[in-house]
Rosetta silent file (secondary structure, phi, psi, omega in degrees, C-alpha in Angstrom):
SEQUENCE: MNKPLPSYNALRAFVAIGKHGNLKDAAAELFVTPSALSHQIKNLEAMLDKTLFVRSKSGLSLTDDAHALHEELSHAFSLIQQSVRKLAQQPQHNILNISMLSTFAMRWFIPRLSSFQKQYPDIEVRISTSIHEVDFAREDMDCAIRSGNGNWQGLHAEYLFTETFTPVCNPKLAKQLKSPQDLVKFTLLHARLRPDDWQVWFKALDLNLQPAHEQTFETRNFAIQAAIDGIGIAIVDPSLVAEDIKAGRLVTPFPQTMADKNAYYLVYPKSIQQPHIQSLKNWLLTQMN
SCORE:     score description
SCORE:     0.000 S_00000001
   1 L     0.000  126.068 -171.004  -18.846    2.103   78.341 S_00000001
   2 L   -65.278  135.228  174.943  -18.696    0.217   75.029 S_00000001
   3 L   -73.165  142.849  176.982  -19.068   -3.648   75.211 S_00000001
   4 L   -61.363  147.218  179.524  -16.142   -5.610   73.815 S_00000001
   5 L   -75.401  149.162  178.259  -16.791   -6.935   70.221 S_00000001
   6 L   -68.730  159.923  179.417  -17.211  -10.685   69.806 S_00000001
   7 L   -60.178  160.378  178.236  -14.166  -12.700   68.603 S_00000001
   8 H   -62.626  -45.387 -174.545  -13.255  -13.160   64.939 S_00000001
   9 H   -63.826  -40.149 -173.972  -13.807  -16.947   65.374 S_00000001
  10 H   -66.612  -42.679  177.572  -17.322  -16.544   66.855 S_00000001
  11 H   -60.267  -44.672  178.758  -18.283  -14.319   63.876 S_00000001
  12 H   -61.695  -39.972  171.710  -16.903  -16.683   61.395 S_00000001
  13 H   -57.740  -43.597  177.780  -18.868  -19.540   63.038 S_00000001
  14 H   -58.859  -48.548 -179.601  -22.003  -17.493   62.741 S_00000001
  15 H   -61.592  -42.687 -175.865  -21.512  -16.662   59.100 S_00000001
  16 H   -65.493  -47.582 -173.938  -20.624  -20.302   58.284 S_00000001
  17 H   -68.110  -35.405 -179.878  -23.614  -21.793   60.086 S_00000001
  18 H   -67.707  -34.408 -175.263  -25.951  -19.225   58.612 S_00000001
  19 H   -74.165  -45.699 -171.881  -24.643  -20.131   55.020 S_00000001
  20 H   -86.487  -35.534 -179.127  -24.942  -23.890   55.489 S_00000001
  21 L    81.356   14.862  170.419  -27.924  -24.217   57.863 S_00000001
  22 L  -163.171  160.394 -177.919  -26.303  -26.942   59.936 S_00000001
  23 H   -74.408  -34.653 -178.889  -23.284  -27.442   62.186 S_00000001
  24 H   -55.204  -54.668 -176.818  -21.750  -30.410   60.281 S_00000001
  25 H   -72.154  -35.951  178.004  -21.101  -28.537   56.976 S_00000001
  26 H   -70.571  -27.963  179.945  -20.096  -25.331   58.708 S_00000001
  27 H   -75.299  -40.898 -179.156  -17.520  -27.180   60.923 S_00000001
  28 H   -57.594  -40.349  177.222  -16.147  -28.885   57.796 S_00000001
  29 H   -63.454  -41.337 -177.163  -15.609  -25.432   56.133 S_00000001
  30 H   -94.631    8.950 -174.245  -13.849  -24.135   59.184 S_00000001
  31 L    42.718   47.887  172.629  -11.971  -27.316   60.121 S_00000001
  32 L  -127.816  179.754  178.575  -13.392  -27.467   63.541 S_00000001
  33 L   -95.699  155.839  175.406  -15.757  -29.831   65.251 S_00000001
  34 H   -54.330  -39.205  178.733  -19.553  -29.245   65.319 S_00000001
  35 H   -60.186  -40.503  177.147  -19.382  -29.134   69.172 S_00000001
  36 H   -62.136  -45.429  179.717  -16.810  -26.212   68.984 S_00000001
  37 H   -63.910  -40.473 -179.575  -19.155  -24.300   66.697 S_00000001
  38 H   -61.294  -47.731 -177.793  -22.228  -24.914   68.969 S_00000001
  39 H   -65.373  -41.125  175.727  -20.143  -23.513   71.916 S_00000001
  40 H   -63.489  -35.966  174.358  -19.103  -20.438   69.879 S_00000001
  41 H   -65.074  -42.268  174.843  -22.768  -19.689   69.001 S_00000001
  42 H   -57.370  -50.352  178.267  -23.924  -20.090   72.499 S_00000001
  43 H   -60.662  -38.139  175.768  -21.338  -17.670   73.701 S_00000001
  44 H   -60.129  -51.461 -179.579  -22.146  -15.216   70.869 S_00000001
  45 H   -61.527  -39.078  179.235  -25.908  -15.275   71.647 S_00000001
  46 H   -63.982  -45.469  177.754  -25.028  -14.673   75.354 S_00000001
  47 H   -59.937  -43.973 -178.341  -22.769  -11.724   74.454 S_00000001
  48 H   -83.171  -17.547 -176.350  -25.292  -10.195   72.164 S_00000001
  49 L    60.975   34.568 -178.049  -28.315  -11.119   74.321 S_00000001
  50 L  -135.466  143.746  163.783  -30.031  -12.174   71.078 S_00000001
  51 L   -78.574  127.126 -175.308  -31.182  -15.511   69.676 S_00000001
  52 L  -109.055  -18.146 -179.631  -29.500  -15.922   66.355 S_00000001
  53 E  -133.852  151.084  169.564  -30.766  -19.290   65.115 S_00000001
  54 E  -102.008  119.449 -179.389  -34.085  -21.236   65.258 S_00000001
  55 E   -89.634  131.996  173.903  -33.275  -24.823   65.827 S_00000001
  56 E  -143.123 -178.841  178.474  -35.472  -27.515   64.193 S_00000001
  57 L   -62.438  -29.500 -177.627  -35.325  -30.988   62.874 S_00000001
  58 L   -82.373   -7.479 -174.744  -34.301  -29.691   59.319 S_00000001
  59 E   133.839 -150.250 -176.817  -31.327  -27.729   60.749 S_00000001
  60 E  -121.776  127.879  177.597  -30.597  -24.202   61.877 S_00000001
  61 E  -127.467  148.730 -169.750  -32.162  -21.121   60.283 S_00000001
  62 E   -74.264  142.543  178.511  -31.424  -17.392   61.049 S_00000001
  63 L   -78.594  166.290  179.426  -33.879  -15.442   63.246 S_00000001
  64 H   -63.386  -29.331  176.872  -35.174  -12.162   61.851 S_00000001
  65 H   -70.709  -30.212 -176.481  -32.726  -10.152   64.043 S_00000001
  66 H   -77.772  -24.470 -175.597  -29.826  -12.283   62.762 S_00000001
  67 H   -56.179  -51.859 -177.365  -30.594  -11.900   59.004 S_00000001
  68 H   -59.571  -44.122 -173.695  -29.237   -8.265   58.684 S_00000001
  69 H   -70.883  -34.253  179.890  -26.065   -9.068   60.741 S_00000001
  70 H   -70.535  -36.404  175.651  -25.408  -12.232   58.650 S_00000001
  71 H   -66.574  -42.203 -172.040  -25.658  -10.247   55.431 S_00000001
  72 H   -80.665  -36.602  173.985  -23.362   -7.547   56.492 S_00000001
  73 H   -59.441  -47.703 -178.130  -20.779   -9.942   58.147 S_00000001
  74 H   -56.827  -46.658 -178.186  -20.772  -12.144   55.047 S_00000001
  75 H   -68.941  -35.899  176.352  -19.977   -9.031   52.892 S_00000001
  76 H   -69.964  -35.475  171.863  -17.344   -7.907   55.319 S_00000001
  77 H   -64.960  -40.065  179.472  -15.574  -11.307   55.266 S_00000001
  78 H   -59.692  -37.106 -175.183  -15.723  -11.350   51.562 S_00000001
  79 H   -72.072  -40.698  178.824  -13.936   -7.822   51.415 S_00000001
  80 H   -61.963  -41.211  177.885  -11.323   -9.138   53.822 S_00000001
  81 H   -69.021  -39.472  178.175  -10.573  -12.268   51.646 S_00000001
  82 H   -67.835  -36.745  175.298  -10.356  -10.130   48.530 S_00000001
  83 H   -62.155  -46.713  178.010   -7.981   -7.696   50.112 S_00000001
  84 H   -59.953  -40.120  178.205   -5.748  -10.378   51.382 S_00000001
  85 H   -69.060  -35.648  172.643   -5.704  -12.191   47.955 S_00000001
  86 H   -61.302  -40.687 -177.938   -4.928   -8.921   46.184 S_00000001
  87 H   -76.246  -35.771  178.910   -1.988   -8.296   48.335 S_00000001
  88 H   -64.717  -35.551 -177.303   -0.728  -11.865   48.030 S_00000001
  89 H   -78.913  -10.377  177.084   -0.973  -11.756   44.285 S_00000001
  90 L   -73.673  126.749 -179.223    0.999   -8.536   44.004 S_00000001
  91 L   -60.941  139.553  176.892    4.528   -9.108   42.779 S_00000001
  92 L   -83.563   95.831 -170.131    7.386   -8.337   45.197 S_00000001
  93 L   -57.538  -26.695 -174.483    9.020   -5.935   42.836 S_00000001
  94 L  -101.109    8.601 -179.346   12.335   -5.753   44.570 S_00000001
  95 E  -119.871  133.300  174.563   12.839   -9.587   44.943 S_00000001
  96 E  -116.531  103.426 -179.210   14.102  -11.990   42.277 S_00000001
  97 E   -86.528  121.802 -175.578   13.784  -15.610   43.197 S_00000001
  98 E  -132.885  134.982 -178.846   16.052  -17.771   41.161 S_00000001
  99 E  -110.457  146.604 -179.331   16.786  -21.544   41.241 S_00000001
 100 E  -158.374  173.353  178.748   20.021  -23.210   40.160 S_00000001
 101 L   -75.288  150.203 -172.009   22.214  -26.141   40.898 S_00000001
 102 H   -65.580  -38.822  179.216   24.215  -25.919   44.198 S_00000001
 103 H   -66.648  -36.729  176.689   27.682  -26.192   42.583 S_00000001
 104 H   -68.025  -38.073  177.224   26.770  -23.530   39.999 S_00000001
 105 H   -62.319  -48.975 -176.879   25.575  -21.295   42.715 S_00000001
 106 H   -67.839  -42.806 -171.011   28.602  -21.722   44.866 S_00000001
 107 H   -93.974  -19.472 -175.284   31.268  -21.791   42.297 S_00000001
 108 H  -115.718  -66.109 -166.782   29.945  -19.457   39.467 S_00000001
 109 H   -72.873  -46.807  176.474   27.120  -17.292   40.557 S_00000001
 110 H   -49.332  -53.290  179.658   27.842  -16.214   44.096 S_00000001
 111 H   -52.781  -28.065  179.646   31.349  -15.198   43.337 S_00000001
 112 H   -97.366  -10.573 -168.369   30.025  -12.709   40.650 S_00000001
 113 H   -62.998  -29.084  172.337   26.869  -11.683   42.550 S_00000001
 114 H   -57.791  -35.312  176.125   28.506   -8.430   43.940 S_00000001
 115 H   -61.224  -43.847 -177.204   28.814   -7.300   40.371 S_00000001
 116 H   -73.032  -37.185  177.067   25.145   -7.619   39.813 S_00000001
 117 H   -65.381  -31.120  172.865   24.269   -5.926   43.165 S_00000001
 118 H   -68.350  -28.748 -173.458   26.454   -2.996   42.196 S_00000001
 119 H   -90.108  -27.284 -172.371   24.664   -2.617   38.880 S_00000001
 120 L  -137.092   68.259 -173.591   21.130   -3.315   40.312 S_00000001
 121 L   -66.934  -19.553 -178.332   21.247   -2.245   44.020 S_00000001
 122 L   -88.122   -6.528  179.766   17.365   -2.266   44.359 S_00000001
 123 L  -100.741  123.111  179.204   17.042   -5.943   43.386 S_00000001
 124 E   -93.210  112.208 -179.914   17.302   -8.503   46.140 S_00000001
 125 E   -90.477  111.728  178.432   18.447  -11.851   44.610 S_00000001
 126 E  -104.239  115.850 -178.559   17.152  -15.006   46.543 S_00000001
 127 E   -87.253  128.370  172.180   18.963  -18.212   45.489 S_00000001
 128 E  -124.370  135.623 -176.715   17.294  -21.588   45.866 S_00000001
 129 E  -109.625  134.950  176.213   19.265  -24.722   45.003 S_00000001
 130 L  -165.015  162.324  179.063   17.800  -27.978   43.637 S_00000001
 131 L  -105.999   -5.533  173.054   18.474  -30.543   40.993 S_00000001
 132 L   -84.220  161.878  177.718   14.852  -30.890   39.734 S_00000001
 133 L   -77.822  140.164 -170.135   13.327  -28.773   37.052 S_00000001
 134 L   -76.165  137.211  174.404   11.324  -25.976   38.556 S_00000001
 135 L   -96.309   91.378 -171.408    7.537  -26.157   38.374 S_00000001
 136 L   -59.152  -28.792 -177.334    6.878  -22.383   37.863 S_00000001
 137 L   -70.627  -29.714 -176.671    3.067  -22.959   38.337 S_00000001
 138 L  -116.328  -21.632  175.780    3.574  -24.305   41.901 S_00000001
 139 L  -100.071  144.824 -177.893    6.872  -22.917   43.080 S_00000001
 140 L   -84.704   69.685  178.580    7.615  -19.352   44.114 S_00000001
 141 L  -130.059  134.188  173.524   10.443  -19.017   41.567 S_00000001
 142 L   -84.281  -31.382 -178.781   10.835  -16.290   38.877 S_00000001
 143 E  -159.417 -179.213  179.754   13.470  -17.943   36.780 S_00000001
 144 E  -155.851  154.179  168.705   16.108  -20.640   36.951 S_00000001
 145 E  -111.983  120.369 -178.379   19.557  -21.403   35.531 S_00000001
 146 E  -135.038  152.004  179.266   19.800  -24.956   34.181 S_00000001
 147 E   -99.097  131.872  179.382   22.090  -27.108   32.124 S_00000001
 148 E   173.368 -163.561 -172.148   20.479  -28.860   29.221 S_00000001
 149 L   -90.274   -1.968 -174.557   19.706  -28.707   25.423 S_00000001
 150 L    85.972    4.536 -178.329   17.450  -25.535   25.685 S_00000001
 151 L  -113.616   92.472  178.670   14.275  -27.206   24.952 S_00000001
 152 L  -120.940  119.512 -173.177   11.980  -26.949   27.955 S_00000001
 153 L   -59.632  127.495  179.541    8.261  -27.000   27.073 S_00000001
 154 L    75.112    8.054  178.275    6.523  -23.654   27.825 S_00000001
 155 E  -117.930  148.075  169.966    9.642  -21.944   28.841 S_00000001
 156 E   -84.257  126.315  176.178   11.912  -19.307   27.317 S_00000001
 157 E  -117.590  121.243 -170.363   15.439  -20.378   27.382 S_00000001
 158 E  -106.056  118.556 -179.569   18.150  -17.765   26.922 S_00000001
 159 E   -62.655  135.738  177.610   21.554  -19.352   26.017 S_00000001
 160 E  -114.322  -61.542  171.521   24.428  -18.441   28.336 S_00000001
 161 E  -166.964  159.695 -178.455   27.392  -20.654   27.539 S_00000001
 162 E   -87.063  143.728 -176.002   28.296  -24.195   26.697 S_00000001
 163 E   -86.811  143.035  177.479   29.899  -26.166   29.506 S_00000001
 164 E  -121.880  167.761  170.963   33.398  -27.651   28.999 S_00000001
 165 E  -155.390  152.145 -167.323   35.360  -29.821   31.269 S_00000001
 166 E  -159.168  148.794  177.877   38.968  -30.676   31.940 S_00000001
 167 E   -66.299  147.339  177.136   40.831  -32.218   34.869 S_00000001
 168 E  -128.484  148.002  179.498   41.686  -30.120   37.833 S_00000001
 169 E  -162.989  171.519  179.969   43.924  -30.870   40.894 S_00000001
 170 L   -77.632  156.636 -175.334   46.004  -29.038   43.564 S_00000001
 171 H   -63.303  -27.972  173.982   49.488  -27.857   42.399 S_00000001
 172 H   -57.452  -45.942 -179.991   51.354  -30.436   44.490 S_00000001
 173 H   -76.065  -29.615  179.840   49.706  -33.308   42.757 S_00000001
 174 H   -70.630  -11.263  173.118   49.960  -31.710   39.370 S_00000001
 175 L   -73.925  -15.255 -175.650   53.773  -31.911   39.514 S_00000001
 176 L  -100.812    3.962  178.475   53.434  -35.616   39.388 S_00000001
 177 L  -100.453  103.352  177.532   51.325  -35.444   36.177 S_00000001
 178 L   -93.812  -30.447 -179.374   53.494  -35.541   32.980 S_00000001
 179 L  -155.120  165.687 -179.007   50.760  -36.815   30.505 S_00000001
 180 H   -53.314  -36.117 -178.447   47.155  -37.915   30.631 S_00000001
 181 H   -60.369  -20.868  178.738   48.244  -41.603   30.971 S_00000001
 182 H   -70.991  -13.123  179.181   49.605  -40.768   34.438 S_00000001
 183 H   -59.781  -25.184 -179.947   46.036  -40.302   35.693 S_00000001
 184 H   -62.512  -20.176 -177.632   45.759  -44.012   36.266 S_00000001
 185 H   -87.482   -4.040 -178.252   47.994  -43.730   39.275 S_00000001
 186 L  -127.776  168.376 -171.688   45.721  -41.469   41.083 S_00000001
 187 E   -75.370  122.563  174.053   42.223  -41.265   42.509 S_00000001
 188 E   -93.108  127.180 -172.874   39.687  -39.784   39.931 S_00000001
 189 E   -96.116  133.150 -174.840   36.915  -37.897   41.504 S_00000001
 190 E  -124.317  163.504  172.505   33.282  -37.998   40.226 S_00000001
 191 E  -110.069  148.305 -175.766   30.066  -36.310   40.915 S_00000001
 192 L   -59.589  -42.969 -176.330   26.927  -38.539   41.248 S_00000001
 193 L   -83.325   -3.461  175.620   24.918  -36.755   38.647 S_00000001
 194 E  -136.296   72.423 -174.877   27.703  -36.630   36.111 S_00000001
 195 L   -79.271   -7.277 -172.100   29.261  -40.122   36.276 S_00000001
 196 L  -121.418   16.691 -178.734   30.630  -40.312   32.694 S_00000001
 197 H   -73.229  -30.703  176.157   32.621  -37.004   32.240 S_00000001
 198 H   -67.446  -38.633 -177.609   35.928  -38.800   32.730 S_00000001
 199 H   -68.582  -27.837 -179.984   35.133  -41.503   30.206 S_00000001
 200 H   -75.234  -35.077 -177.299   33.949  -38.839   27.663 S_00000001
 201 H   -66.958  -48.394  177.708   37.154  -36.900   28.204 S_00000001
 202 H   -63.051  -40.429  177.719   39.254  -40.106   27.793 S_00000001
 203 H   -62.918  -37.611  177.339   37.421  -41.039   24.637 S_00000001
 204 H   -61.431  -23.869 -174.411   37.948  -37.570   23.178 S_00000001
 205 L  -102.145    2.407 -177.966   41.684  -38.100   23.623 S_00000001
 206 L    61.036   39.899  178.821   41.503  -41.656   22.281 S_00000001
 207 L  -108.112  139.071 -179.304   42.568  -43.066   25.607 S_00000001
 208 L  -115.488   74.277 -175.071   41.620  -46.385   27.071 S_00000001
 209 L  -111.678  142.931  176.176   42.412  -45.918   30.740 S_00000001
 210 L  -119.357  106.882  178.236   41.249  -47.750   33.842 S_00000001
 211 L   -63.358  152.565  179.552   42.111  -45.704   36.941 S_00000001
 212 L   -80.041  -29.089  179.744   43.310  -47.506   39.958 S_00000001
 213 E  -140.011  146.553  178.275   41.093  -45.607   42.239 S_00000001
 214 E  -143.804  142.741  176.565   37.866  -43.709   41.921 S_00000001
 215 E  -134.513  135.891 -174.393   35.605  -41.818   44.353 S_00000001
 216 E  -109.416  138.827  179.383   32.093  -40.565   43.782 S_00000001
 217 E  -122.834  162.829 -175.067   30.655  -37.536   45.663 S_00000001
 218 L   -65.518  -43.188 -178.957   27.014  -36.237   45.838 S_00000001
 219 L  -130.458  166.503  173.153   27.855  -32.962   44.024 S_00000001
 220 H   -65.245  -30.544 -177.720   30.721  -31.424   41.892 S_00000001
 221 H   -67.311  -36.618  178.408   31.204  -28.915   44.697 S_00000001
 222 H   -73.615  -37.646 -179.583   32.345  -31.778   47.028 S_00000001
 223 H   -68.045  -34.382  175.318   34.636  -33.224   44.262 S_00000001
 224 H   -57.483  -49.415 -179.739   36.102  -29.838   43.736 S_00000001
 225 H   -70.957  -30.812  171.148   36.896  -29.443   47.369 S_00000001
 226 H   -59.181  -39.750 -176.654   38.361  -33.022   47.445 S_00000001
 227 H   -68.590  -49.249  176.702   40.595  -31.956   44.589 S_00000001
 228 H   -52.905  -41.660 -177.828   41.761  -28.723   46.505 S_00000001
 229 L   -86.938   13.123  173.573   42.587  -30.942   49.473 S_00000001
 230 L    72.816   20.502 -177.885   44.641  -33.264   47.352 S_00000001
 231 L   -75.929  -34.054 -174.206   42.363  -36.329   47.729 S_00000001
 232 L  -176.099 -160.454  176.898   42.326  -36.744   43.870 S_00000001
 233 E  -113.426  119.882 -179.203   41.617  -35.271   40.527 S_00000001
 234 E  -100.360  159.360  178.987   38.363  -33.874   39.571 S_00000001
 235 E  -124.215  117.392 -174.931   36.954  -33.000   36.090 S_00000001
 236 E  -141.484  178.332  166.079   34.927  -29.847   35.834 S_00000001
 237 L   -72.878  124.116  178.199   34.149  -26.791   33.903 S_00000001
 238 H   -52.411  -31.024 -177.391   37.131  -24.408   34.380 S_00000001
 239 H   -63.600  -29.900 -173.037   34.597  -21.476   34.881 S_00000001
 240 H   -75.027  -16.644 -178.918   33.312  -23.187   38.064 S_00000001
 241 H  -124.858   25.517 -177.887   36.821  -23.111   39.552 S_00000001
 242 H   -65.969  -37.925  177.896   38.183  -19.852   38.174 S_00000001
 243 H   -60.944  -44.139  176.474   38.508  -18.279   41.625 S_00000001
 244 H   -63.834  -31.556 -178.303   40.384  -21.397   42.807 S_00000001
 245 H   -83.909  -40.451  176.306   42.685  -21.460   39.794 S_00000001
 246 H   -57.920  -44.349 -177.772   43.332  -17.665   40.265 S_00000001
 247 L   -73.417  -14.032  178.940   44.138  -18.131   43.948 S_00000001
 248 L    87.755   12.944 -178.737   46.528  -21.079   43.109 S_00000001
 249 L   -85.551  -21.031  171.162   44.404  -23.673   44.957 S_00000001
 250 L  -138.529  155.968  173.278   43.859  -25.600   41.684 S_00000001
 251 E  -131.331  170.499  177.830   45.545  -25.974   38.287 S_00000001
 252 L  -108.669   96.326 -169.721   44.586  -27.401   35.049 S_00000001
 253 L   -71.625  -15.603 -179.479   47.413  -29.965   34.396 S_00000001
 254 L  -130.771  146.036 -174.328   46.488  -30.559   30.817 S_00000001
 255 L   -75.647  -22.941 -170.843   45.479  -28.256   27.918 S_00000001
 256 L   -67.150  118.312  174.010   42.796  -30.570   26.541 S_00000001
 257 L  -119.668  131.365 -169.689   39.265  -29.280   27.237 S_00000001
 258 E  -113.356  137.672 -178.370   36.237  -31.122   26.025 S_00000001
 259 E   -83.879  130.496  174.210   32.860  -29.334   25.165 S_00000001
 260 E   -73.017  161.844  177.051   29.787  -30.853   26.777 S_00000001
 261 E   -82.305  -10.603  179.080   26.677  -31.626   24.783 S_00000001
 262 E  -108.478  165.046  178.772   24.673  -29.442   27.103 S_00000001
 263 E  -140.157  164.951  176.014   24.841  -25.719   27.813 S_00000001
 264 E   -87.327  138.662  178.792   23.674  -23.413   30.603 S_00000001
 265 E  -136.332  150.148  164.893   20.430  -21.370   30.035 S_00000001
 266 E   -88.886  121.341 -170.564   18.443  -18.848   31.842 S_00000001
 267 E  -128.799  142.181 -178.109   15.018  -20.166   31.819 S_00000001
 268 E  -163.892  157.398 -179.923   11.552  -18.656   32.814 S_00000001
 269 E   -57.703  138.830  179.540    7.909  -18.973   31.743 S_00000001
 270 L   -61.120  -28.109  179.613    7.032  -17.438   28.422 S_00000001
 271 L   -76.505  -11.955 -174.741    4.046  -15.710   30.053 S_00000001
 272 L   -92.535  129.287  176.743    6.140  -13.857   32.535 S_00000001
 273 L  -121.646   77.575 -174.803    7.193  -10.196   31.749 S_00000001
 274 L  -101.505  112.797  178.994    9.359   -9.559   34.742 S_00000001
 275 H   -56.073  -38.027 -175.799   11.542   -6.508   34.367 S_00000001
 276 H   -66.166  -34.633  176.351   14.040   -7.934   36.908 S_00000001
 277 H   -62.047  -35.244  169.479   14.599  -11.030   34.807 S_00000001
 278 H   -53.870  -45.022  176.432   15.458   -8.798   31.971 S_00000001
 279 H   -60.950  -44.088  179.771   17.978   -7.112   34.144 S_00000001
 280 H   -64.230  -45.363 -179.766   19.428  -10.541   35.252 S_00000001
 281 H   -54.589  -51.502  178.187   19.624  -11.643   31.621 S_00000001
 282 H   -53.553  -48.604 -177.674   21.517   -8.487   30.599 S_00000001
 283 H   -63.566  -52.343 -175.251   23.874   -8.913   33.439 S_00000001
 284 H   -55.097  -53.898 -177.246   24.417  -12.742   32.835 S_00000001
 285 H   -53.569  -38.882 -179.939   25.286  -11.951   29.088 S_00000001
 286 H   -70.449  -32.001  175.863   28.024   -9.484   30.191 S_00000001
 287 H   -66.127  -19.940  178.590   29.521  -12.121   32.361 S_00000001
 288 L   -74.844  -23.830 -177.065   29.973  -14.376   29.289 S_00000001
 289 L   -76.692    0.000    0.000   32.428  -12.056   27.711 S_00000001
């Protein structure tokens, strides 16, 4: 009957001690204590019925019997590491990881996602939302959709569309708005990251208005929902609420729409030649028409 093989941890302990010649450095490599390694080696020697190390004041050295085992195990562990790293570095060809702002994801991208899936059924899109710029060297992201001036160092930026903004509110509240001057009677809704949109819109219309009430939300998505619920009037890009306008949950009470200084871009590292990014880009550009 064949004897059971020693445990993986015991063999790793043997290889590490043979490489370093002492318990302290080997333990540091394996993130364990020297006493734990000593216990592993004693058990391994007992299982093999062989003395593996000669102990002296200068440290631990391999016995004659242990040299060949150490060489072969070192090679075997090296092959294991190479195989695992090779697998980890292989791109997941059917997955496209994309980062974007939460409001853009909820209000623009996801409502259109079924169109992408019908056109590219073999690509799984995984969406991550954040407000910070993606560090492609550290984060597991293939691309991102961001609002800005199109100048991101080391990144290719594909222009999608210029953001615009105009007031939106629910139909009941809209009946009380005859002109932009009437806005001062109602609560104006803000998003924390875009605190100046209302003033920019007022300035474009040459209006000097001080609203009676204002409320700030963490995201535009929250401000939009508050507008739907009649809490006040939000100011957003109409494309972000296209579904709500179509369904009659929101209306644009005034025709004046202001173009923002920034635009939306698809961004990704210049060094990446990912065919799925090209597919996404082509699809996004069709959505702009």
